[in-house]
N, C-alpha and C positions, 0 to 999 in steps of 0.2 A: 134789437137794434139800440134801444136806449141804454142798455148796460154797456155796449161797446162805446157809445158817446160818453158816458159817465166815466169809463176808464180812461178815455182819451183826455177829458178835462182834468181828472185827478192827476194823471201823468204830467200834464203841462204845468199845473200848480205845483207839483213836486219838483219839477225842473226849475221853475222860478224860485222856489224857496232855496234850492241847492246851490244856485250860482246865478250870475248875471245873465239876463236874457235880453234880447232886443226888444225894443218898443213894439215892433210888429208882432212878434210872437206873443207878447202880453196882451196886445189888443185882440189877437185871434183867440187866446184863452178866455178873455173876458166875454167876447161874442159868443163863444160856444158855451160858456157857463150860463149866460143870461138867456140864450135860446132855449137851452134844456129847461130852466126854470120857467121861462115864459110858456113853453109848450105844456108845462105841468100846471098852468093856471095861476101861476104867481104874478100877482097884479103889479107888484114893485118892479119885477123883472121885465113885465110887458111894458110898463111905461118907460123904464130906462132903456130897454132895447128900442123901442119905437123912437124915442129922442135920438139915440145914436144913430139909427138908419136914416131918420127924416132929416136930420140936420148935418149928417156926415161927420160926426165927432170922432175923436180918437183914431183918426186915420182910417176909419171904416167907410168904405164906398158909400156915398150918399145915394139913398134909394128911398124916395118919398113914398111911393106906393107900399113898399115894404114896411116902412115905418108907420104909416097910417094903418096898416093891418094889425099892428100890435097895439096901436093906440085907440082903436075903436072897439 
């Protein structure tokens, strides 16, 4: 399953590089990328993802519980 997610993230980044995309799609791509890195114990990704969810930044739906799970 991780390979499938990685492929999805790579494809989204390729799309972003190739043409203009909506902010929503860029936010989705960033969330997917950070989630994959955080799930692989990347502490910088965990901190950033926790901040995004806890504070509802970048049009990502605010979810304090989920944010705290990445920050703890």
